[in-house]
N, C-alpha and C positions, 0 to 999 in steps of 0.2 A: 463640552462633551467631546469625547474622542471620535474621530471619523473611522477608526478601525472596526472591522466587522467581527461579530461573535462567531468564532469557528464552529462551535456546536450547532448554532442555528444555520450556518451556511451549509454545513455538510448534510444536515437533516433535510434541508429544503430542496436539494437536487437529487437526493437518493443515494442508494448504496447497491452494491452487487456482491453476491457471495461466490467465491471461487473455491474449488476443491481440487484434489490431486488431478493432474493432467490438463487443467484449464489454462488457456493462454489468451491474454488480451493485449492488443496494441491499439494506439490511436485514441485512447480515452484519457480522461484526466481524473486522477485520484489525489486528494489532499491528505489522506491518511489511510494506512492499511492496518487493520486490527487482526491479530492472530488469535483465532478461537482455539485451535489446537496447536501442538508443536508442529512447526512448518519449516519446509526447505523450498527455496526458490532456485530455479535455474536461470531465470531472467528477472531483473528488477532494475528498471531504468527510471531515473528521475532527472529532470532538467536542472534542479538546484541542489542535488546531493553529490558532493565531490567523492568519487570512488577511486581516485588516482592512487591512494595509499592503501587501499584494501577493498575488497568486494563484499557486497551484501548477499552473494549467491554461493551456493555449493556447500552450505552447512546448515545445521538445524538451528532454529530460533524458537525460544519457548513460548508457550501459550500465554496470553496476556500482554504480550509485546505490542506496542503501537508505533508504527513508523510514520513519520511526518515528512512531507515533501511534495514535489509536483511530479508524481509518477505517471508515466505514459506507456509503459510496457511491463507486463507482470506475467510470469509463468510459474505456476505452483507445481513443484515436483511431488510434494507430499504435504498433506495437511488441509486445513480449512481456514479461509481468511474472509473478512468483510472489507471490501474496498469502498471507502467513502468518497463520492464524487464531489467535485467543487466547480 
């Protein structure tokens, strides 16, 4: 049997937070960010997502998108997202 954890169970066991337009969070750990509506971020920082060739901020992303990573700073300019803790 593999020693890897089931991400679905891991996310659900530690909870989630809903963020809407104008919400800003730092210092927390999110393993996935689920976009419920079309969303624009002004801050989206992850320890393991290389943004050196492009940024994940300043443009709209479509509803239904799920971003995976180790996010520790999120600011929602517009939209509604569910941030899944890990």
